[in-house]
C-alpha positions, 0 to 999 in steps of 0.5 A: 761044169765039164763044158765050162772047163773045156771052153776056157781055151776058146774064151781066151782065144776069143780075147786074142781075136781083139788085138791090142796093137793097132797096125799102120793105117791102111789106105781104105778097105780095098780088097776087103770083100775079097778078103772076107770071101777068101776067109769064108772059103779057107780050106785050112786053119793056116789059110784062114790065119793068113787072112785074118790079120788083114781083115783086122787091119781094115777094121782097126783103121779108124775113119780119120786121124783123130779117131785113130788116136782115140782108138789107139789110146783106148787099146793101150789102156785096155792092154794096161788093164785100165778098163775105166780109161779104155771105156772113157776113150771108147765112149768118146769114139762111139759118140763121135763116130757112131757108124764106125763098127770097130769102135763099138766092137772094142767097147763091147770087148772091154764091157765083156772083160769087166762083166757088163754082159748086157752092155757088151751085147748092146754094143755087139748089136751096134757092130752088127748093124754096121758090119754083119760079117764081123766074126769077132763080134758074132763069136763074142756074142756067142761067148757072152751068151755062153757065160750067161748060160744061154747055150742055144743062143750061144750056139746060134751066134757061133754058127753065124760067126763060122759062116764068115770064119770057119776055123774060130776056136769058139766052134767048141761050143758046138762040139763040131771039129774044125773043118766039119760041116755045121 
């Protein structure tokens, strides 16, 4: 029980990883690889935090205007706690744009929020097919496994997420302070 109470903060922090506001549409993913490399090599939490929103900008830029509109509506509904409405829009998004990783990630998030852990895990697997370095999906999978009481799998997933983003709050599952070796 102590472990679950201690991890409430990281669970809430994980939800913060999934922004509800969509930034202005970016011009492609120019510099994306450099951003991921900089994040993986960040020396401090502040340095990492300066990079993370730029990665989310790339992820939250849908393939076209129609997809962007559906994504924005889904995020708006999620922000208003209209999870059924958010899922309706996210279902349309993943069916229409099955290679858009963030559509799957956002649906995984809503499924997590409504307690559909198996559905969320299936969506996370789709995210990782298209973007294996999606630290939000990797950390989210760790939190799902943790909620299911599958601690070894949770820790493995969090370790994988930390290879991409070394300062994630979910590292608390490992009982390793930020900045220390995995």
